[in-house]
Biotite code that builds the C-alpha atoms (Angstrom):
import biotite.structure as struc

atoms = struc.array([
    struc.Atom([-171.504, 149.801, -136.129], chain_id="A", res_id=1, res_name="MET", atom_name="CA", element="C"),
    struc.Atom([-168.352, 147.631, -136.160], chain_id="A", res_id=2, res_name="THR", atom_name="CA", element="C"),
    struc.Atom([-168.510, 143.883, -135.541], chain_id="A", res_id=3, res_name="LYS", atom_name="CA", element="C"),
    struc.Atom([-166.762, 144.438, -132.100], chain_id="A", res_id=4, res_name="ARG", atom_name="CA", element="C"),
    struc.Atom([-169.245, 147.092, -131.082], chain_id="A", res_id=5, res_name="GLU", atom_name="CA", element="C"),
    struc.Atom([-172.089, 144.896, -132.257], chain_id="A", res_id=6, res_name="GLN", atom_name="CA", element="C"),
    struc.Atom([-170.791, 141.787, -130.354], chain_id="A", res_id=7, res_name="ASN", atom_name="CA", element="C"),
    struc.Atom([-170.413, 143.800, -127.277], chain_id="A", res_id=8, res_name="ARG", atom_name="CA", element="C"),
    struc.Atom([-173.955, 145.070, -127.568], chain_id="A", res_id=9, res_name="LEU", atom_name="CA", element="C"),
    struc.Atom([-175.115, 141.605, -128.024], chain_id="A", res_id=10, res_name="ILE", atom_name="CA", element="C"),
    struc.Atom([-173.384, 140.312, -124.935], chain_id="A", res_id=11, res_name="ARG", atom_name="CA", element="C"),
    struc.Atom([-174.554, 143.271, -122.850], chain_id="A", res_id=12, res_name="ASN", atom_name="CA", element="C"),
    struc.Atom([-178.229, 142.827, -123.863], chain_id="A", res_id=13, res_name="ARG", atom_name="CA", element="C"),
    struc.Atom([-178.187, 138.953, -123.260], chain_id="A", res_id=14, res_name="ILE", atom_name="CA", element="C"),
    struc.Atom([-176.423, 139.422, -119.886], chain_id="A", res_id=15, res_name="GLU", atom_name="CA", element="C"),
    struc.Atom([-179.141, 141.937, -119.022], chain_id="A", res_id=16, res_name="ALA", atom_name="CA", element="C"),
    struc.Atom([-181.628, 139.216, -119.441], chain_id="A", res_id=17, res_name="GLY", atom_name="CA", element="C"),
    struc.Atom([-182.892, 139.765, -122.928], chain_id="A", res_id=18, res_name="ALA", atom_name="CA", element="C"),
    struc.Atom([-183.763, 136.785, -124.977], chain_id="A", res_id=19, res_name="SER", atom_name="CA", element="C"),
    struc.Atom([-182.072, 135.963, -128.300], chain_id="A", res_id=20, res_name="ALA", atom_name="CA", element="C"),
    struc.Atom([-185.138, 136.895, -130.344], chain_id="A", res_id=21, res_name="GLN", atom_name="CA", element="C"),
    struc.Atom([-185.613, 140.359, -128.514], chain_id="A", res_id=22, res_name="GLN", atom_name="CA", element="C"),
    struc.Atom([-181.739, 141.221, -129.229], chain_id="A", res_id=23, res_name="VAL", atom_name="CA", element="C"),
    struc.Atom([-182.118, 140.164, -132.915], chain_id="A", res_id=24, res_name="TYR", atom_name="CA", element="C"),
    struc.Atom([-185.315, 142.285, -133.375], chain_id="A", res_id=25, res_name="ASP", atom_name="CA", element="C"),
    struc.Atom([-183.755, 145.238, -131.709], chain_id="A", res_id=26, res_name="GLU", atom_name="CA", element="C"),
    struc.Atom([-180.641, 145.099, -133.812], chain_id="A", res_id=27, res_name="LEU", atom_name="CA", element="C"),
    struc.Atom([-182.119, 143.983, -137.056], chain_id="A", res_id=28, res_name="HIS", atom_name="CA", element="C"),
    struc.Atom([-185.158, 146.397, -137.215], chain_id="A", res_id=29, res_name="GLY", atom_name="CA", element="C"),
    struc.Atom([-188.023, 145.831, -139.776], chain_id="A", res_id=30, res_name="ASN", atom_name="CA", element="C"),
    struc.Atom([-186.035, 144.834, -142.805], chain_id="A", res_id=31, res_name="SER", atom_name="CA", element="C"),
    struc.Atom([-187.611, 142.053, -144.899], chain_id="A", res_id=32, res_name="HIS", atom_name="CA", element="C"),
    struc.Atom([-184.185, 140.378, -145.697], chain_id="A", res_id=33, res_name="VAL", atom_name="CA", element="C"),
    struc.Atom([-182.944, 138.194, -142.794], chain_id="A", res_id=34, res_name="PRO", atom_name="CA", element="C"),
    struc.Atom([-179.381, 138.922, -141.415], chain_id="A", res_id=35, res_name="ASP", atom_name="CA", element="C"),
    struc.Atom([-178.012, 135.462, -140.867], chain_id="A", res_id=36, res_name="GLU", atom_name="CA", element="C"),
    struc.Atom([-174.496, 136.808, -139.712], chain_id="A", res_id=37, res_name="ARG", atom_name="CA", element="C"),
    struc.Atom([-176.328, 138.795, -136.912], chain_id="A", res_id=38, res_name="LEU", atom_name="CA", element="C"),
    struc.Atom([-178.271, 135.659, -135.929], chain_id="A", res_id=39, res_name="ALA", atom_name="CA", element="C"),
    struc.Atom([-174.977, 133.771, -135.847], chain_id="A", res_id=40, res_name="GLU", atom_name="CA", element="C"),
    struc.Atom([-173.445, 136.384, -133.494], chain_id="A", res_id=41, res_name="ARG", atom_name="CA", element="C"),
    struc.Atom([-176.451, 136.214, -131.311], chain_id="A", res_id=42, res_name="ILE", atom_name="CA", element="C"),
    struc.Atom([-176.491, 132.427, -131.332], chain_id="A", res_id=43, res_name="ARG", atom_name="CA", element="C"),
    struc.Atom([-172.829, 132.317, -130.083], chain_id="A", res_id=44, res_name="GLU", atom_name="CA", element="C"),
    struc.Atom([-173.796, 134.041, -126.723], chain_id="A", res_id=45, res_name="VAL", atom_name="CA", element="C"),
    struc.Atom([-175.866, 131.714, -124.561], chain_id="A", res_id=46, res_name="PRO", atom_name="CA", element="C"),
    struc.Atom([-178.860, 133.245, -122.799], chain_id="A", res_id=47, res_name="THR", atom_name="CA", element="C"),
    struc.Atom([-179.087, 133.304, -118.999], chain_id="A", res_id=48, res_name="LEU", atom_name="CA", element="C"),
    struc.Atom([-181.797, 130.609, -118.969], chain_id="A", res_id=49, res_name="ALA", atom_name="CA", element="C"),
    struc.Atom([-179.561, 128.318, -120.891], chain_id="A", res_id=50, res_name="ARG", atom_name="CA", element="C"),
    struc.Atom([-176.617, 129.138, -118.725], chain_id="A", res_id=51, res_name="ARG", atom_name="CA", element="C"),
    struc.Atom([-178.587, 128.173, -115.609], chain_id="A", res_id=52, res_name="ARG", atom_name="CA", element="C"),
    struc.Atom([-180.134, 125.037, -117.216], chain_id="A", res_id=53, res_name="LYS", atom_name="CA", element="C"),
    struc.Atom([-176.672, 123.619, -118.246], chain_id="A", res_id=54, res_name="TYR", atom_name="CA", element="C"),
    struc.Atom([-174.500, 125.096, -115.487], chain_id="A", res_id=55, res_name="LYS", atom_name="CA", element="C"),
    struc.Atom([-173.517, 121.789, -113.951], chain_id="A", res_id=56, res_name="ALA", atom_name="CA", element="C"),
    struc.Atom([-172.531, 120.387, -117.547], chain_id="A", res_id=57, res_name="GLY", atom_name="CA", element="C"),
    struc.Atom([-170.683, 123.562, -118.200], chain_id="A", res_id=58, res_name="HIS", atom_name="CA", element="C"),
    struc.Atom([-168.638, 123.406, -114.846], chain_id="A", res_id=59, res_name="VAL", atom_name="CA", element="C"),
    struc.Atom([-167.974, 119.775, -115.275], chain_id="A", res_id=60, res_name="ALA", atom_name="CA", element="C"),
    struc.Atom([-166.446, 120.526, -118.750], chain_id="A", res_id=61, res_name="LEU", atom_name="CA", element="C"),
    struc.Atom([-164.234, 123.156, -117.384], chain_id="A", res_id=62, res_name="MET", atom_name="CA", element="C"),
    struc.Atom([-162.971, 120.897, -114.562], chain_id="A", res_id=63, res_name="VAL", atom_name="CA", element="C"),
    struc.Atom([-162.272, 118.103, -116.998], chain_id="A", res_id=64, res_name="LEU", atom_name="CA", element="C"),
    struc.Atom([-160.366, 120.426, -119.079], chain_id="A", res_id=65, res_name="LEU", atom_name="CA", element="C"),
    struc.Atom([-158.299, 121.644, -116.136], chain_id="A", res_id=66, res_name="GLY", atom_name="CA", element="C"),
    struc.Atom([-157.637, 117.990, -115.234], chain_id="A", res_id=67, res_name="LEU", atom_name="CA", element="C"),
    struc.Atom([-156.526, 117.304, -118.763], chain_id="A", res_id=68, res_name="ALA", atom_name="CA", element="C"),
    struc.Atom([-154.103, 120.182, -118.608], chain_id="A", res_id=69, res_name="ALA", atom_name="CA", element="C"),
    struc.Atom([-152.563, 118.918, -115.256], chain_id="A", res_id=70, res_name="VAL", atom_name="CA", element="C"),
    struc.Atom([-152.484, 115.319, -116.478], chain_id="A", res_id=71, res_name="LEU", atom_name="CA", element="C"),
    struc.Atom([-150.666, 116.521, -119.657], chain_id="A", res_id=72, res_name="GLY", atom_name="CA", element="C"),
    struc.Atom([-147.984, 118.318, -117.442], chain_id="A", res_id=73, res_name="LEU", atom_name="CA", element="C"),
    struc.Atom([-147.553, 115.103, -115.260], chain_id="A", res_id=74, res_name="ILE", atom_name="CA", element="C"),
    struc.Atom([-147.146, 113.138, -118.681], chain_id="A", res_id=75, res_name="LEU", atom_name="CA", element="C"),
    struc.Atom([-144.545, 115.399, -119.977], chain_id="A", res_id=76, res_name="GLY", atom_name="CA", element="C"),
    struc.Atom([-142.677, 115.232, -116.658], chain_id="A", res_id=77, res_name="SER", atom_name="CA", element="C"),
    struc.Atom([-142.923, 111.493, -116.541], chain_id="A", res_id=78, res_name="ALA", atom_name="CA", element="C"),
    struc.Atom([-141.509, 111.055, -119.895], chain_id="A", res_id=79, res_name="GLN", atom_name="CA", element="C"),
    struc.Atom([-138.766, 113.761, -119.551], chain_id="A", res_id=80, res_name="ASN", atom_name="CA", element="C"),
    struc.Atom([-139.956, 115.245, -122.810], chain_id="A", res_id=81, res_name="MET", atom_name="CA", element="C"),
    struc.Atom([-137.826, 117.720, -124.664], chain_id="A", res_id=82, res_name="ARG", atom_name="CA", element="C"),
    struc.Atom([-137.768, 119.547, -128.031], chain_id="A", res_id=83, res_name="GLY", atom_name="CA", element="C"),
    struc.Atom([-140.833, 119.437, -130.293], chain_id="A", res_id=84, res_name="VAL", atom_name="CA", element="C"),
    struc.Atom([-142.724, 116.889, -128.046], chain_id="A", res_id=85, res_name="ASP", atom_name="CA", element="C"),
    struc.Atom([-142.568, 119.326, -125.171], chain_id="A", res_id=86, res_name="TRP", atom_name="CA", element="C"),
    struc.Atom([-143.543, 122.155, -127.334], chain_id="A", res_id=87, res_name="PHE", atom_name="CA", element="C"),
    struc.Atom([-146.566, 120.239, -128.539], chain_id="A", res_id=88, res_name="ILE", atom_name="CA", element="C"),
    struc.Atom([-147.465, 119.271, -125.078], chain_id="A", res_id=89, res_name="LEU", atom_name="CA", element="C"),
    struc.Atom([-147.147, 122.723, -123.874], chain_id="A", res_id=90, res_name="ALA", atom_name="CA", element="C"),
    struc.Atom([-149.427, 124.013, -126.708], chain_id="A", res_id=91, res_name="LEU", atom_name="CA", element="C"),
    struc.Atom([-151.955, 121.486, -125.693], chain_id="A", res_id=92, res_name="PHE", atom_name="CA", element="C"),
    struc.Atom([-151.938, 122.454, -122.097], chain_id="A", res_id=93, res_name="VAL", atom_name="CA", element="C"),
    struc.Atom([-152.142, 126.266, -123.010], chain_id="A", res_id=94, res_name="VAL", atom_name="CA", element="C"),
    struc.Atom([-154.989, 125.247, -125.333], chain_id="A", res_id=95, res_name="GLY", atom_name="CA", element="C"),
    struc.Atom([-156.785, 123.553, -122.448], chain_id="A", res_id=96, res_name="CYS", atom_name="CA", element="C"),
    struc.Atom([-156.369, 126.656, -120.299], chain_id="A", res_id=97, res_name="ILE", atom_name="CA", element="C"),
    struc.Atom([-157.521, 128.870, -123.040], chain_id="A", res_id=98, res_name="ALA", atom_name="CA", element="C"),
    struc.Atom([-160.600, 126.857, -123.504], chain_id="A", res_id=99, res_name="CYS", atom_name="CA", element="C"),
    struc.Atom([-161.390, 127.124, -119.829], chain_id="A", res_id=100, res_name="VAL", atom_name="CA", element="C"),
    struc.Atom([-161.139, 130.732, -119.909], chain_id="A", res_id=101, res_name="VAL", atom_name="CA", element="C"),
    struc.Atom([-163.469, 130.937, -122.921], chain_id="A", res_id=102, res_name="GLY", atom_name="CA", element="C"),
    struc.Atom([-165.924, 128.685, -121.444], chain_id="A", res_id=103, res_name="LEU", atom_name="CA", element="C"),
    struc.Atom([-165.740, 130.701, -117.975], chain_id="A", res_id=104, res_name="ALA", atom_name="CA", element="C"),
    struc.Atom([-166.610, 133.938, -120.083], chain_id="A", res_id=105, res_name="LEU", atom_name="CA", element="C"),
    struc.Atom([-169.519, 132.107, -121.827], chain_id="A", res_id=106, res_name="HIS", atom_name="CA", element="C"),
    struc.Atom([-168.101, 132.344, -125.395], chain_id="A", res_id=107, res_name="ARG", atom_name="CA", element="C"),
    struc.Atom([-169.954, 130.227, -127.851], chain_id="A", res_id=108, res_name="GLY", atom_name="CA", element="C"),
    struc.Atom([-166.769, 129.643, -129.886], chain_id="A", res_id=109, res_name="LYS", atom_name="CA", element="C"),
    struc.Atom([-165.110, 127.950, -126.848], chain_id="A", res_id=110, res_name="ALA", atom_name="CA", element="C"),
    struc.Atom([-166.971, 124.824, -127.570], chain_id="A", res_id=111, res_name="TYR", atom_name="CA", element="C"),
    struc.Atom([-165.517, 124.507, -131.080], chain_id="A", res_id=112, res_name="TYR", atom_name="CA", element="C"),
    struc.Atom([-162.033, 125.290, -129.739], chain_id="A", res_id=113, res_name="TRP", atom_name="CA", element="C"),
    struc.Atom([-162.495, 122.650, -127.047], chain_id="A", res_id=114, res_name="THR", atom_name="CA", element="C"),
    struc.Atom([-163.304, 120.060, -129.710], chain_id="A", res_id=115, res_name="SER", atom_name="CA", element="C"),
    struc.Atom([-160.219, 121.328, -131.587], chain_id="A", res_id=116, res_name="GLY", atom_name="CA", element="C"),
    struc.Atom([-157.957, 120.760, -128.517], chain_id="A", res_id=117, res_name="VAL", atom_name="CA", element="C"),
    struc.Atom([-159.404, 117.048, -128.275], chain_id="A", res_id=118, res_name="CYS", atom_name="CA", element="C"),
    struc.Atom([-158.504, 116.524, -131.880], chain_id="A", res_id=119, res_name="TYR", atom_name="CA", element="C"),
    struc.Atom([-154.949, 117.993, -131.302], chain_id="A", res_id=120, res_name="LEU", atom_name="CA", element="C"),
    struc.Atom([-154.525, 115.617, -128.485], chain_id="A", res_id=121, res_name="LEU", atom_name="CA", element="C"),
    struc.Atom([-155.583, 112.560, -130.357], chain_id="A", res_id=122, res_name="VAL", atom_name="CA", element="C"),
    struc.Atom([-153.477, 113.551, -133.607], chain_id="A", res_id=123, res_name="PHE", atom_name="CA", element="C"),
    struc.Atom([-150.468, 114.397, -131.604], chain_id="A", res_id=124, res_name="VAL", atom_name="CA", element="C"),
    struc.Atom([-150.421, 111.431, -129.394], chain_id="A", res_id=125, res_name="SER", atom_name="CA", element="C"),
    struc.Atom([-150.735, 108.981, -132.190], chain_id="A", res_id=126, res_name="ILE", atom_name="CA", element="C"),
    struc.Atom([-147.907, 110.604, -134.398], chain_id="A", res_id=127, res_name="ASN", atom_name="CA", element="C"),
    struc.Atom([-145.669, 111.368, -131.402], chain_id="A", res_id=128, res_name="ALA", atom_name="CA", element="C"),
    struc.Atom([-146.083, 107.945, -129.888], chain_id="A", res_id=129, res_name="ASN", atom_name="CA", element="C"),
    struc.Atom([-146.675, 109.291, -126.263], chain_id="A", res_id=130, res_name="TRP", atom_name="CA", element="C"),
    struc.Atom([-146.354, 106.320, -123.982], chain_id="A", res_id=131, res_name="ALA", atom_name="CA", element="C"),
    struc.Atom([-146.090, 107.132, -120.343], chain_id="A", res_id=132, res_name="GLY", atom_name="CA", element="C"),
    struc.Atom([-147.133, 105.428, -117.216], chain_id="A", res_id=133, res_name="PRO", atom_name="CA", element="C"),
    struc.Atom([-150.601, 104.062, -117.304], chain_id="A", res_id=134, res_name="GLU", atom_name="CA", element="C"),
    struc.Atom([-151.628, 105.995, -114.176], chain_id="A", res_id=135, res_name="TRP", atom_name="CA", element="C"),
    struc.Atom([-151.299, 109.212, -116.234], chain_id="A", res_id=136, res_name="VAL", atom_name="CA", element="C"),
    struc.Atom([-152.136, 107.958, -119.842], chain_id="A", res_id=137, res_name="VAL", atom_name="CA", element="C"),
    struc.Atom([-155.377, 106.092, -119.110], chain_id="A", res_id=138, res_name="VAL", atom_name="CA", element="C"),
    struc.Atom([-156.849, 108.959, -117.091], chain_id="A", res_id=139, res_name="PRO", atom_name="CA", element="C"),
    struc.Atom([-155.807, 111.548, -119.724], chain_id="A", res_id=140, res_name="LEU", atom_name="CA", element="C"),
    struc.Atom([-157.583, 109.529, -122.663], chain_id="A", res_id=141, res_name="TRP", atom_name="CA", element="C"),
    struc.Atom([-160.685, 108.926, -120.302], chain_id="A", res_id=142, res_name="ILE", atom_name="CA", element="C"),
    struc.Atom([-160.747, 112.583, -119.546], chain_id="A", res_id=143, res_name="THR", atom_name="CA", element="C"),
    struc.Atom([-160.362, 113.694, -123.204], chain_id="A", res_id=144, res_name="MET", atom_name="CA", element="C"),
    struc.Atom([-163.053, 111.437, -124.327], chain_id="A", res_id=145, res_name="VAL", atom_name="CA", element="C"),
    struc.Atom([-165.418, 112.702, -121.658], chain_id="A", res_id=146, res_name="ALA", atom_name="CA", element="C"),
    struc.Atom([-164.589, 116.276, -122.692], chain_id="A", res_id=147, res_name="VAL", atom_name="CA", element="C"),
    struc.Atom([-165.224, 115.499, -126.225], chain_id="A", res_id=148, res_name="PHE", atom_name="CA", element="C"),
    struc.Atom([-168.676, 114.060, -125.640], chain_id="A", res_id=149, res_name="PHE", atom_name="CA", element="C"),
    struc.Atom([-169.756, 116.639, -123.217], chain_id="A", res_id=150, res_name="LEU", atom_name="CA", element="C"),
    struc.Atom([-168.466, 119.398, -125.424], chain_id="A", res_id=151, res_name="CYS", atom_name="CA", element="C"),
    struc.Atom([-170.691, 118.036, -128.238], chain_id="A", res_id=152, res_name="LEU", atom_name="CA", element="C"),
    struc.Atom([-173.673, 117.839, -125.895], chain_id="A", res_id=153, res_name="TYR", atom_name="CA", element="C"),
    struc.Atom([-173.338, 121.332, -124.556], chain_id="A", res_id=154, res_name="LEU", atom_name="CA", element="C"),
    struc.Atom([-172.525, 122.719, -127.940], chain_id="A", res_id=155, res_name="ARG", atom_name="CA", element="C"),
    struc.Atom([-175.954, 121.614, -129.260], chain_id="A", res_id=156, res_name="THR", atom_name="CA", element="C"),
    struc.Atom([-177.976, 122.477, -126.162], chain_id="A", res_id=157, res_name="HIS", atom_name="CA", element="C"),
    struc.Atom([-176.397, 125.693, -124.797], chain_id="A", res_id=158, res_name="VAL", atom_name="CA", element="C"),
    struc.Atom([-176.066, 127.687, -128.080], chain_id="A", res_id=159, res_name="LEU", atom_name="CA", element="C"),
    struc.Atom([-179.521, 129.017, -129.127], chain_id="A", res_id=160, res_name="THR", atom_name="CA", element="C"),
    struc.Atom([-180.661, 127.609, -132.551], chain_id="A", res_id=161, res_name="ARG", atom_name="CA", element="C"),
    struc.Atom([-182.562, 129.672, -135.211], chain_id="A", res_id=162, res_name="TYR", atom_name="CA", element="C"),
    struc.Atom([-184.425, 129.016, -138.272], chain_id="A", res_id=163, res_name="ILE", atom_name="CA", element="C"),
    struc.Atom([-185.382, 131.273, -141.153], chain_id="A", res_id=164, res_name="VAL", atom_name="CA", element="C"),
    struc.Atom([-189.113, 131.043, -141.889], chain_id="A", res_id=165, res_name="ILE", atom_name="CA", element="C"),
    struc.Atom([-191.435, 132.864, -144.542], chain_id="A", res_id=166, res_name="LYS", atom_name="CA", element="C"),
    struc.Atom([-193.976, 134.896, -142.683], chain_id="A", res_id=167, res_name="GLU", atom_name="CA", element="C"),
    struc.Atom([-196.982, 136.742, -144.587], chain_id="A", res_id=168, res_name="PRO", atom_name="CA", element="C"),
    struc.Atom([-197.341, 140.534, -144.431], chain_id="A", res_id=169, res_name="TYR", atom_name="CA", element="C"),
    struc.Atom([-198.930, 143.321, -146.383], chain_id="A", res_id=170, res_name="LYS", atom_name="CA", element="C"),
    struc.Atom([-197.003, 145.788, -148.261], chain_id="A", res_id=171, res_name="ASN", atom_name="CA", element="C"),
    struc.Atom([-197.857, 149.546, -148.614], chain_id="A", res_id=172, res_name="GLU", atom_name="CA", element="C"),
    struc.Atom([-200.305, 148.791, -151.433], chain_id="A", res_id=173, res_name="ALA", atom_name="CA", element="C"),
    struc.Atom([-202.066, 146.318, -149.295], chain_id="A", res_id=174, res_name="GLY", atom_name="CA", element="C"),
    struc.Atom([-200.806, 143.280, -151.293], chain_id="A", res_id=175, res_name="GLU", atom_name="CA", element="C"),
    struc.Atom([-200.071, 140.033, -149.481], chain_id="A", res_id=176, res_name="ALA", atom_name="CA", element="C"),
    struc.Atom([-196.356, 139.168, -149.474], chain_id="A", res_id=177, res_name="ARG", atom_name="CA", element="C"),
    struc.Atom([-193.988, 136.829, -147.857], chain_id="A", res_id=178, res_name="LEU", atom_name="CA", element="C"),
    struc.Atom([-190.916, 137.874, -145.990], chain_id="A", res_id=179, res_name="LYS", atom_name="CA", element="C"),
    struc.Atom([-188.126, 135.842, -144.524], chain_id="A", res_id=180, res_name="SER", atom_name="CA", element="C"),
    struc.Atom([-187.855, 136.118, -140.696], chain_id="A", res_id=181, res_name="VAL", atom_name="CA", element="C"),
    struc.Atom([-185.213, 134.608, -138.286], chain_id="A", res_id=182, res_name="VAL", atom_name="CA", element="C"),
    struc.Atom([-186.876, 132.914, -135.205], chain_id="A", res_id=183, res_name="ARG", atom_name="CA", element="C"),
    struc.Atom([-184.858, 131.745, -132.309], chain_id="A", res_id=184, res_name="PHE", atom_name="CA", element="C"),
    struc.Atom([-185.793, 128.667, -130.077], chain_id="A", res_id=185, res_name="GLU", atom_name="CA", element="C"),
    struc.Atom([-186.122, 130.711, -126.801], chain_id="A", res_id=186, res_name="ASP", atom_name="CA", element="C"),
])
């Protein structure tokens, strides 16, 4: 099974209501060696219960990213940016929109990309000396700080965590052994 097929299967099973542990057990089988790549892929798809629990924060994050994109466009228009500055600002706006789409599709990597967009804004604005009207710059900075902290919070709470533990079992000869097992929070 290719990685793409496996990701599609994981997404379909979780969207059908299965827990992360059920999906892992189904795809991993009875092997005594934990598959942490599979566990990471499953971790990146939020379960339905976590989506419901953190829906308000998730929607707020998408709205704040949309607001940041609009404020970025207003800043570019207010400064009459051209050349490299306008390209970088356009890249920031496209990044915000792409993150909103990723978050709307419940992609776990979108939280990491959203943090990257925040870093991009801070790095570029310091180096490019963006100074516009206060009615645009101050709300943009407040929005991006809120996006950054909300993104950190949601990334640690929405994505399912897992641990690898040692569990006793008996082999075919009846001897007591330990095997490594992946266990998800939910």
